[in-house]
ROVO-711846 format. One record per residue (C-alpha): residue number from 0; residue in three letters; x, y, z. Coordinates in steps of 0.5 Angstrom, whole numbers, m for minus. Layout:
BEGIN
+-----+------+-------+-------+-------+
!  nr ! rest !     X !     Y !     Z !
+-----+------+-------+-------+-------+
! NUM !  ALA !     X !     Y !     Z !
...
+-----+------+-------+-------+-------+
***
This chain:
BEGIN
+-----+------+-------+-------+-------+
!  nr ! rest !     X !     Y !     Z !
+-----+------+-------+-------+-------+
!   0 !  UNK !    23 !   m11 !   m15 !
!   1 !  UNK !    24 !   m15 !    m8 !
!   2 !  UNK !    24 !   m22 !    m6 !
!   3 !  UNK !    17 !   m23 !    m7 !
!   4 !  UNK !    17 !   m22 !   m16 !
!   5 !  UNK !    23 !   m27 !   m15 !
!   6 !  UNK !    19 !   m32 !   m11 !
!   7 !  UNK !    12 !   m32 !   m11 !
!   8 !  UNK !     9 !   m38 !   m15 !
!   9 !  UNK !     5 !   m37 !   m21 !
!  10 !  UNK !    m3 !   m35 !   m21 !
!  11 !  UNK !    m5 !   m42 !   m23 !
!  12 !  UNK !   m10 !   m44 !   m20 !
!  13 !  UNK !   m17 !   m43 !   m22 !
!  14 !  UNK !   m20 !   m36 !   m17 !
!  15 !  UNK !   m25 !   m38 !   m12 !
!  16 !  UNK !   m31 !   m35 !   m11 !
!  17 !  UNK !   m34 !   m35 !    m4 !
!  18 !  UNK !   m42 !   m37 !    m4 !
!  19 !  UNK !   m46 !   m31 !    m4 !
!  20 !  UNK !   m49 !   m31 !     4 !
!  21 !  UNK !   m47 !   m34 !    10 !
!  22 !  UNK !   m39 !   m34 !    13 !
!  23 !  UNK !   m36 !   m40 !     9 !
!  24 !  UNK !   m30 !   m38 !     5 !
!  25 !  UNK !   m24 !   m42 !     3 !
!  26 !  UNK !   m18 !   m41 !     5 !
!  27 !  UNK !   m10 !   m42 !     4 !
!  28 !  UNK !    m4 !   m43 !     9 !
!  29 !  UNK !     2 !   m38 !     9 !
!  30 !  UNK !     6 !   m44 !     9 !
!  31 !  UNK !     2 !   m47 !     2 !
!  32 !  UNK !     5 !   m40 !    m1 !
!  33 !  UNK !    12 !   m40 !     1 !
!  34 !  UNK !    10 !   m35 !     7 !
!  35 !  UNK !    15 !   m35 !    13 !
!  36 !  UNK !    12 !   m34 !    20 !
!  37 !  UNK !    16 !   m28 !    22 !
!  38 !  UNK !    15 !   m23 !    17 !
!  39 !  UNK !     8 !   m25 !    17 !
!  40 !  UNK !     8 !   m23 !    25 !
!  41 !  UNK !    12 !   m17 !    24 !
!  42 !  UNK !     6 !   m15 !    18 !
!  43 !  UNK !     1 !   m16 !    24 !
!  44 !  UNK !     4 !   m12 !    28 !
!  45 !  UNK !     6 !    m7 !    24 !
!  46 !  UNK !    m2 !    m6 !    22 !
!  47 !  UNK !    m4 !    m7 !    29 !
!  48 !  UNK !     1 !     0 !    31 !
!  49 !  UNK !    m2 !     4 !    25 !
!  50 !  UNK !    m9 !     4 !    28 !
!  51 !  UNK !   m11 !    m2 !    23 !
!  52 !  UNK !   m19 !    m5 !    25 !
!  53 !  UNK !   m18 !   m11 !    19 !
!  54 !  UNK !   m14 !   m13 !    15 !
!  55 !  UNK !   m14 !   m19 !     9 !
!  56 !  UNK !   m10 !   m22 !     4 !
!  57 !  UNK !   m14 !   m26 !    m2 !
!  58 !  UNK !    m9 !   m31 !    m6 !
!  59 !  UNK !   m13 !   m32 !   m12 !
!  60 !  UNK !   m20 !   m31 !    m8 !
!  61 !  UNK !   m18 !   m35 !    m2 !
!  62 !  UNK !   m17 !   m33 !     4 !
!  63 !  UNK !   m10 !   m32 !     7 !
!  64 !  UNK !   m10 !   m27 !    12 !
!  65 !  UNK !   m16 !   m25 !    16 !
!  66 !  UNK !   m14 !   m21 !    22 !
!  67 !  UNK !   m19 !   m16 !    27 !
!  68 !  UNK !   m16 !   m11 !    32 !
!  69 !  UNK !   m19 !    m9 !    38 !
!  70 !  UNK !   m26 !   m10 !    38 !
!  71 !  UNK !   m27 !   m10 !    30 !
!  72 !  UNK !   m30 !   m16 !    28 !
!  73 !  UNK !   m32 !   m19 !    22 !
!  74 !  UNK !   m38 !   m17 !    23 !
!  75 !  UNK !   m36 !    m9 !    24 !
!  76 !  UNK !   m38 !    m4 !    18 !
!  77 !  UNK !   m33 !     1 !    18 !
!  78 !  UNK !   m33 !     7 !    11 !
!  79 !  UNK !   m30 !     6 !     6 !
!  80 !  UNK !   m29 !    14 !     4 !
!  81 !  UNK !   m25 !    15 !    m3 !
!  82 !  UNK !   m24 !     8 !    m4 !
!  83 !  UNK !   m32 !     8 !    m6 !
!  84 !  UNK !   m30 !    13 !   m11 !
!  85 !  UNK !   m27 !     7 !   m15 !
!  86 !  UNK !   m34 !     2 !   m14 !
!  87 !  UNK !   m37 !     8 !   m17 !
!  88 !  UNK !   m33 !     8 !   m23 !
!  89 !  UNK !   m35 !     1 !   m24 !
!  90 !  UNK !   m43 !     3 !   m23 !
!  91 !  UNK !   m42 !     7 !   m29 !
!  92 !  UNK !   m38 !     3 !   m33 !
!  93 !  UNK !   m45 !    m2 !   m32 !
!  94 !  UNK !   m50 !     4 !   m33 !
!  95 !  UNK !   m46 !     5 !   m40 !
!  96 !  UNK !   m47 !    m2 !   m41 !
!  97 !  UNK !   m54 !    m3 !   m39 !
!  98 !  UNK !   m55 !     4 !   m45 !
!  99 !  UNK !   m57 !     9 !   m40 !
! 100 !  UNK !   m52 !    14 !   m41 !
! 101 !  UNK !   m45 !    15 !   m44 !
! 102 !  UNK !   m39 !    18 !   m42 !
! 103 !  UNK !   m39 !    23 !   m47 !
! 104 !  UNK !   m46 !    25 !   m45 !
! 105 !  UNK !   m46 !    32 !   m41 !
! 106 !  UNK !   m47 !    32 !   m33 !
! 107 !  UNK !   m53 !    37 !   m34 !
! 108 !  UNK !   m57 !    32 !   m39 !
! 109 !  UNK !   m58 !    28 !   m32 !
! 110 !  UNK !   m57 !    35 !   m27 !
! 111 !  UNK !   m61 !    40 !   m31 !
! 112 !  UNK !   m57 !    46 !   m31 !
! 113 !  UNK !   m55 !    50 !   m25 !
! 114 !  UNK !   m51 !    44 !   m22 !
! 115 !  UNK !   m45 !    48 !   m22 !
! 116 !  UNK !   m43 !    56 !   m21 !
! 117 !  UNK !   m42 !    56 !   m28 !
! 118 !  UNK !   m44 !    59 !   m34 !
! 119 !  UNK !   m49 !    55 !   m38 !
! 120 !  UNK !   m44 !    54 !   m43 !
! 121 !  UNK !   m38 !    53 !   m39 !
! 122 !  UNK !   m42 !    48 !   m35 !
! 123 !  UNK !   m45 !    44 !   m41 !
! 124 !  UNK !   m39 !    42 !   m44 !
! 125 !  UNK !   m37 !    38 !   m36 !
! 126 !  UNK !   m38 !    30 !   m38 !
! 127 !  UNK !   m39 !    25 !   m35 !
! 128 !  UNK !   m32 !    22 !   m37 !
! 129 !  UNK !   m29 !    29 !   m35 !
! 130 !  UNK !   m32 !    28 !   m28 !
! 131 !  UNK !   m29 !    19 !   m27 !
! 132 !  UNK !   m22 !    22 !   m29 !
! 133 !  UNK !   m22 !    29 !   m24 !
! 134 !  UNK !   m22 !    33 !   m30 !
! 135 !  UNK !   m28 !    38 !   m29 !
! 136 !  UNK !   m24 !    44 !   m29 !
! 137 !  UNK !   m28 !    46 !   m23 !
! 138 !  UNK !   m24 !    49 !   m17 !
! 139 !  UNK !   m23 !    43 !   m13 !
! 140 !  UNK !   m21 !    48 !    m6 !
! 141 !  UNK !   m26 !    53 !    m7 !
! 142 !  UNK !   m26 !    59 !    m1 !
! 143 !  UNK !   m30 !    58 !     5 !
! 144 !  UNK !   m34 !    56 !     8 !
! 145 !  UNK !   m35 !    51 !     2 !
! 146 !  UNK !   m29 !    46 !     2 !
! 147 !  UNK !   m26 !    40 !    m3 !
! 148 !  UNK !   m32 !    35 !    m2 !
! 149 !  UNK !   m38 !    40 !    m3 !
! 150 !  UNK !   m44 !    39 !    m8 !
! 151 !  UNK !   m48 !    45 !    m8 !
! 152 !  UNK !   m48 !    50 !   m14 !
! 153 !  UNK !   m45 !    55 !   m11 !
! 154 !  UNK !   m38 !    51 !    m9 !
! 155 !  UNK !   m38 !    48 !   m16 !
! 156 !  UNK !   m34 !    54 !   m19 !
! 157 !  UNK !   m32 !    54 !   m26 !
! 158 !  UNK !   m23 !    55 !   m26 !
! 159 !  UNK !   m21 !    51 !   m33 !
! 160 !  UNK !   m24 !    48 !   m38 !
! 161 !  UNK !   m25 !    41 !   m37 !
! 162 !  UNK !   m19 !    36 !   m39 !
! 163 !  UNK !   m14 !    42 !   m38 !
! 164 !  UNK !   m13 !    41 !   m31 !
! 165 !  UNK !   m12 !    34 !   m27 !
! 166 !  UNK !   m15 !    36 !   m19 !
! 167 !  UNK !   m17 !    31 !   m15 !
! 168 !  UNK !   m24 !    34 !   m13 !
! 169 !  UNK !   m28 !    30 !   m10 !
! 170 !  UNK !   m35 !    35 !   m10 !
! 171 !  UNK !   m35 !    35 !   m17 !
! 172 !  UNK !   m34 !    27 !   m17 !
! 173 !  UNK !   m40 !    26 !   m12 !
! 174 !  UNK !   m45 !    29 !   m17 !
! 175 !  UNK !   m44 !    22 !   m21 !
! 176 !  UNK !   m48 !    18 !   m16 !
! 177 !  UNK !   m53 !    23 !   m17 !
! 178 !  UNK !   m52 !    22 !   m25 !
! 179 !  UNK !   m54 !    14 !   m24 !
! 180 !  UNK !   m60 !    15 !   m20 !
! 181 !  UNK !   m63 !    20 !   m25 !
! 182 !  UNK !   m61 !    16 !   m31 !
! 183 !  UNK !   m63 !     9 !   m28 !
! 184 !  UNK !   m69 !    11 !   m24 !
! 185 !  UNK !   m68 !     8 !   m18 !
! 186 !  UNK !   m69 !    10 !   m11 !
! 187 !  UNK !   m63 !    11 !    m9 !
! 188 !  UNK !   m55 !    10 !   m10 !
! 189 !  UNK !   m56 !     5 !    m5 !
! 190 !  UNK !   m61 !     1 !    m8 !
! 191 !  UNK !   m58 !     2 !   m15 !
! 192 !  UNK !   m51 !    m1 !   m12 !
! 193 !  UNK !   m54 !    m8 !    m9 !
! 194 !  UNK !   m58 !    m9 !   m15 !
! 195 !  UNK !   m54 !    m8 !   m21 !
! 196 !  UNK !   m48 !   m10 !   m17 !
! 197 !  UNK !   m48 !   m12 !   m10 !
! 198 !  UNK !   m54 !   m18 !   m10 !
! 199 !  UNK !   m50 !   m21 !   m15 !
! 200 !  UNK !   m43 !   m22 !   m11 !
! 201 !  UNK !   m45 !   m22 !    m4 !
! 202 !  UNK !   m43 !   m15 !    m3 !
! 203 !  UNK !   m48 !   m12 !     2 !
! 204 !  UNK !   m46 !    m5 !     4 !
! 205 !  UNK !   m50 !     2 !     4 !
! 206 !  UNK !   m48 !    10 !     2 !
! 207 !  UNK !   m49 !    15 !     7 !
! 208 !  UNK !   m48 !    22 !     5 !
! 209 !  UNK !   m45 !    20 !    m1 !
! 210 !  UNK !   m39 !    15 !     2 !
! 211 !  UNK !   m41 !     8 !     2 !
! 212 !  UNK !   m40 !     3 !     8 !
! 213 !  UNK !   m39 !    m5 !     9 !
! 214 !  UNK !   m35 !   m10 !    13 !
! 215 !  UNK !   m28 !   m12 !    10 !
! 216 !  UNK !   m31 !   m19 !     7 !
! 217 !  UNK !   m35 !   m14 !     2 !
! 218 !  UNK !   m30 !   m10 !     1 !
! 219 !  UNK !   m25 !   m16 !    m1 !
! 220 !  UNK !   m31 !   m19 !    m5 !
! 221 !  UNK !   m31 !   m13 !    m9 !
! 222 !  UNK !   m24 !   m13 !   m11 !
! 223 !  UNK !   m25 !   m20 !   m13 !
! 224 !  UNK !   m29 !   m19 !   m18 !
! 225 !  UNK !   m24 !   m13 !   m20 !
! 226 !  UNK !   m19 !   m19 !   m20 !
! 227 !  UNK !   m23 !   m22 !   m25 !
! 228 !  UNK !   m25 !   m17 !   m29 !
! 229 !  UNK !   m31 !   m16 !   m28 !
! 230 !  UNK !   m34 !   m23 !   m27 !
! 231 !  UNK !   m36 !   m27 !   m21 !
! 232 !  UNK !   m36 !   m34 !   m21 !
! 233 !  UNK !   m36 !   m34 !   m28 !
! 234 !  UNK !   m42 !   m30 !   m29 !
! 235 !  UNK !   m40 !   m23 !   m33 !
! 236 !  UNK !   m43 !   m18 !   m30 !
! 237 !  UNK !   m39 !   m13 !   m33 !
! 238 !  UNK !   m37 !   m15 !   m40 !
! 239 !  UNK !   m36 !    m8 !   m43 !
! 240 !  UNK !   m28 !   m10 !   m44 !
! 241 !  UNK !   m26 !    m4 !   m47 !
! 242 !  UNK !   m29 !     1 !   m41 !
! 243 !  UNK !   m26 !    m4 !   m36 !
! 244 !  UNK !   m19 !    m3 !   m40 !
! 245 !  UNK !   m20 !     5 !   m40 !
! 246 !  UNK !   m22 !     4 !   m33 !
! 247 !  UNK !   m16 !     1 !   m30 !
! 248 !  UNK !   m11 !     5 !   m35 !
! 249 !  UNK !    m8 !    12 !   m35 !
! 250 !  UNK !   m15 !    16 !   m38 !
! 251 !  UNK !   m11 !    22 !   m39 !
! 252 !  UNK !    m4 !    25 !   m40 !
! 253 !  UNK !    m4 !    29 !   m34 !
! 254 !  UNK !    m4 !    25 !   m28 !
! 255 !  UNK !    m2 !    18 !   m32 !
! 256 !  UNK !    m3 !    14 !   m25 !
! 257 !  UNK !   m10 !    15 !   m25 !
! 258 !  UNK !   m16 !    11 !   m29 !
! 259 !  UNK !   m23 !    12 !   m28 !
! 260 !  UNK !   m23 !    14 !   m21 !
! 261 !  UNK !   m17 !     8 !   m20 !
! 262 !  UNK !   m11 !     9 !   m17 !
! 263 !  UNK !    m5 !     5 !   m23 !
! 264 !  UNK !     2 !     4 !   m20 !
! 265 !  UNK !     8 !     3 !   m24 !
! 266 !  UNK !     7 !     9 !   m28 !
! 267 !  UNK !    13 !    14 !   m30 !
! 268 !  UNK !    10 !    20 !   m26 !
! 269 !  UNK !     4 !    21 !   m21 !
! 270 !  UNK !     0 !    27 !   m18 !
! 271 !  UNK !    m3 !    27 !   m11 !
! 272 !  UNK !    m9 !    31 !    m8 !
! 273 !  UNK !    m9 !    39 !    m7 !
! 274 !  UNK !    m2 !    39 !   m11 !
! 275 !  UNK !    m1 !    40 !   m18 !
! 276 !  UNK !     5 !    38 !   m19 !
! 277 !  UNK !     8 !    31 !   m22 !
! 278 !  UNK !    12 !    27 !   m19 !
! 279 !  UNK !    17 !    22 !   m22 !
! 280 !  UNK !    17 !    15 !   m21 !
! 281 !  UNK !    10 !    10 !   m19 !
! 282 !  UNK !     5 !    11 !   m14 !
! 283 !  UNK !     9 !     5 !   m10 !
! 284 !  UNK !    16 !     3 !   m11 !
! 285 !  UNK !    15 !    m3 !    m7 !
! 286 !  UNK !     8 !    m6 !   m10 !
! 287 !  UNK !     9 !   m10 !   m16 !
! 288 !  UNK !     7 !    m5 !   m22 !
! 289 !  UNK !     1 !    m8 !   m25 !
! 290 !  UNK !    m3 !    m6 !   m18 !
! 291 !  UNK !    m9 !    m2 !   m18 !
! 292 !  UNK !   m12 !     1 !   m12 !
! 293 !  UNK !   m18 !     4 !    m9 !
! 294 !  UNK !   m15 !     9 !    m4 !
! 295 !  UNK !   m19 !    13 !     1 !
! 296 !  UNK !   m18 !    17 !     7 !
! 297 !  UNK !   m14 !    15 !    13 !
! 298 !  UNK !   m12 !     9 !     9 !
! 299 !  UNK !   m18 !     5 !     8 !
! 300 !  UNK !   m15 !     1 !     1 !
! 301 !  UNK !   m17 !    m4 !    m3 !
! 302 !  UNK !   m11 !    m6 !    m7 !
! 303 !  UNK !   m11 !   m11 !   m13 !
! 304 !  UNK !    m5 !   m14 !   m16 !
! 305 !  UNK !    m7 !   m19 !   m22 !
! 306 !  UNK !    m1 !   m22 !   m24 !
! 307 !  UNK !     0 !   m25 !   m16 !
! 308 !  UNK !    m7 !   m26 !   m16 !
! 309 !  UNK !    m7 !   m22 !   m10 !
! 310 !  UNK !   m13 !   m18 !    m6 !
! 311 !  UNK !   m11 !   m14 !     0 !
! 312 !  UNK !   m16 !    m9 !     4 !
! 313 !  UNK !   m15 !    m5 !    10 !
! 314 !  UNK !   m19 !    m1 !    14 !
! 315 !  UNK !   m18 !     3 !    20 !
! 316 !  UNK !   m16 !     9 !    22 !
! 317 !  UNK !   m11 !    14 !    19 !
! 318 !  UNK !    m4 !     9 !    20 !
! 319 !  UNK !    m1 !    18 !    21 !
! 320 !  UNK !    m2 !    24 !    19 !
! 321 !  UNK !    m9 !    24 !    16 !
! 322 !  UNK !    m9 !    24 !     8 !
! 323 !  UNK !   m13 !    24 !     2 !
! 324 !  UNK !   m12 !    17 !    m2 !
! 325 !  UNK !    m5 !    16 !    m2 !
! 326 !  UNK !     0 !    15 !     4 !
! 327 !  UNK !     7 !    13 !     6 !
! 328 !  UNK !     2 !     7 !     9 !
! 329 !  UNK !     2 !     4 !     3 !
! 330 !  UNK !     9 !     4 !     1 !
! 331 !  UNK !    11 !     1 !     8 !
! 332 !  UNK !     5 !    m4 !     8 !
! 333 !  UNK !     8 !    m7 !     0 !
! 334 !  UNK !    15 !    m7 !     4 !
! 335 !  UNK !    12 !   m12 !     8 !
! 336 !  UNK !     8 !   m16 !     4 !
! 337 !  UNK !    13 !   m17 !    m1 !
! 338 !  UNK !    17 !   m19 !     5 !
! 339 !  UNK !    13 !   m26 !     6 !
! 340 !  UNK !    15 !   m29 !     0 !
! 341 !  UNK !    22 !   m32 !     4 !
! 342 !  UNK !    22 !   m39 !     1 !
! 343 !  UNK !    21 !   m42 !    m6 !
! 344 !  UNK !    15 !   m46 !    m7 !
! 345 !  UNK !    15 !   m53 !   m10 !
! 346 !  UNK !    12 !   m50 !   m16 !
! 347 !  UNK !    17 !   m44 !   m16 !
! 348 !  UNK !    23 !   m48 !   m14 !
! 349 !  UNK !    21 !   m53 !   m20 !
! 350 !  UNK !    22 !   m47 !   m24 !
! 351 !  UNK !    27 !   m43 !   m22 !
! 352 !  UNK !    32 !   m42 !   m24 !
! 353 !  UNK !    34 !   m47 !   m30 !
! 354 !  UNK !    28 !   m46 !   m34 !
! 355 !  UNK !    28 !   m39 !   m34 !
! 356 !  UNK !    35 !   m35 !   m37 !
! 357 !  UNK !    36 !   m29 !   m39 !
! 358 !  UNK !    43 !   m28 !   m42 !
! 359 !  UNK !    48 !   m25 !   m44 !
! 360 !  UNK !    47 !   m21 !   m37 !
! 361 !  UNK !    49 !   m15 !   m38 !
! 362 !  UNK !    47 !   m15 !   m46 !
! 363 !  UNK !    49 !    m9 !   m51 !
! 364 !  UNK !    46 !   m11 !   m57 !
! 365 !  UNK !    41 !   m17 !   m56 !
! 366 !  UNK !    37 !   m21 !   m50 !
! 367 !  UNK !    36 !   m28 !   m51 !
! 368 !  UNK !    30 !   m31 !   m46 !
! 369 !  UNK !    30 !   m38 !   m46 !
! 370 !  UNK !    23 !   m41 !   m42 !
! 371 !  UNK !    19 !   m48 !   m42 !
! 372 !  UNK !    13 !   m50 !   m45 !
! 373 !  UNK !     7 !   m46 !   m43 !
! 374 !  UNK !     9 !   m40 !   m43 !
! 375 !  UNK !     6 !   m35 !   m48 !
! 376 !  UNK !    10 !   m29 !   m48 !
! 377 !  UNK !    16 !   m24 !   m45 !
! 378 !  UNK !    16 !   m18 !   m44 !
! 379 !  UNK !    21 !   m12 !   m42 !
! 380 !  UNK !    21 !    m6 !   m36 !
! 381 !  UNK !    25 !    m1 !   m35 !
! 382 !  UNK !    26 !     0 !   m28 !
! 383 !  UNK !    20 !     5 !   m27 !
! 384 !  UNK !    16 !    m1 !   m29 !
! 385 !  UNK !    14 !     1 !   m36 !
! 386 !  UNK !    13 !    m4 !   m41 !
! 387 !  UNK !    19 !    m3 !   m47 !
! 388 !  UNK !    19 !   m10 !   m51 !
! 389 !  UNK !    14 !   m16 !   m51 !
! 390 !  UNK !    14 !   m22 !   m55 !
! 391 !  UNK !    10 !   m29 !   m56 !
! 392 !  UNK !    15 !   m34 !   m55 !
! 393 !  UNK !    13 !   m40 !   m60 !
! 394 !  UNK !    20 !   m42 !   m59 !
! 395 !  UNK !    24 !   m44 !   m52 !
! 396 !  UNK !    28 !   m38 !   m53 !
! 397 !  UNK !    26 !   m31 !   m56 !
! 398 !  UNK !    31 !   m25 !   m58 !
! 399 !  UNK !    29 !   m19 !   m56 !
! 400 !  UNK !    34 !   m13 !   m59 !
! 401 !  UNK !    36 !    m8 !   m54 !
! 402 !  UNK !    41 !    m4 !   m57 !
! 403 !  UNK !    37 !     3 !   m57 !
! 404 !  UNK !    36 !     2 !   m50 !
! 405 !  UNK !    40 !     7 !   m45 !
! 406 !  UNK !    44 !     4 !   m41 !
! 407 !  UNK !    41 !     1 !   m34 !
! 408 !  UNK !    37 !    m4 !   m30 !
! 409 !  UNK !    31 !    m7 !   m33 !
! 410 !  UNK !    26 !   m13 !   m32 !
! 411 !  UNK !    24 !   m20 !   m36 !
! 412 !  UNK !    18 !   m22 !   m35 !
! 413 !  UNK !    15 !   m29 !   m37 !
! 414 !  UNK !     7 !   m29 !   m37 !
! 415 !  UNK !     2 !   m35 !   m40 !
! 416 !  UNK !    m3 !   m33 !   m44 !
! 417 !  UNK !    m8 !   m30 !   m39 !
! 418 !  UNK !    m3 !   m25 !   m37 !
! 419 !  UNK !     0 !   m29 !   m30 !
! 420 !  UNK !     7 !   m28 !   m28 !
! 421 !  UNK !    11 !   m34 !   m29 !
! 422 !  UNK !    18 !   m31 !   m28 !
! 423 !  UNK !    23 !   m25 !   m27 !
! 424 !  UNK !    30 !   m24 !   m28 !
! 425 !  UNK !    33 !   m17 !   m27 !
! 426 !  UNK !    38 !   m15 !   m33 !
! 427 !  UNK !    43 !   m10 !   m35 !
! 428 !  UNK !    45 !    m6 !   m41 !
! 429 !  UNK !    51 !    m4 !   m42 !
! 430 !  UNK !    54 !     0 !   m48 !
+-----+------+-------+-------+-------+
***
């Protein structure tokens, strides 16, 4: 991982939450994070060239970057596109927490028979969980005049048994909003969103034709809520920790880079919308492995990086060729974000290099990791960001067996009890 992982200070500050109303939002200076002005200027200029309307970066909840382009302002409203899928997944979790539904429920329980063009038996096997994981088995590319976003029964065609096929299908997903309305008895999906979540975190927005619209700061509030693992300013909201964990980890084996309508970085492979092939490696190689993302068409983005305490929001037109969810912009933007940390802060300098050591390097059979007090866990990752070893650190030195690992380059990480990243070292294993 480039300089960010090496130089970024641990997320030791408590999370800040802005007031529910009004423009007040605490800030943090880029210099205090070890950012240099030249790469920051380059990032902002790059975002502008890529048709960005708004770019926000939060560190531990505080605004570090809030930049608007052209006539776009903090009061401008933009669509989330498919980034709203991740919001819907959160709302489903709240509905299950409230006892309004279960993920194992057949969707027909709420929408009645005939919401698809499948037979009653085929349709009845489709559950809410299948919709959350993009494994409904319905045809994601139905013939014209239908398309991927169509929700009419005649366009929701049976193709394969549920859970047997991963396909990015917006039409099948969108019916989840009708499920939420039916299950909750709300007047509309906007009413349910505001009542159950928006009003509690200060997020103002509106669903229009199944697409969520809001200001950039409301996107950032939602990202901060996810960074805080379903809480807001000490108040638990999404208290179902099992659901939150399932939502933000691989939800099925076909596409390990997909949770419950959230994209997951750091996995061994991924699939793209519209394709039935897997690609090796993580979604965004230039970003931290633990990043999760709400991604929308034309590069609407909410990135959440727990290990660094970062939330990044981007609104705008397509940064390149129009794409569904993923695009090359993700990797290019994160290359520039990673380059921001060009010098150690006082905190990082105090911790490195003497406080965290990995030896021998290269290692053959065993790797010893040395750390200061306050470190709770060490772990070893492979070149794809997959966790291979994890061990508590009750003493200043921890020994990991690497004898069974293939020769190559690995990453050792030290973590606080909260899971926040303290330090990273590259290590090699040789025969």
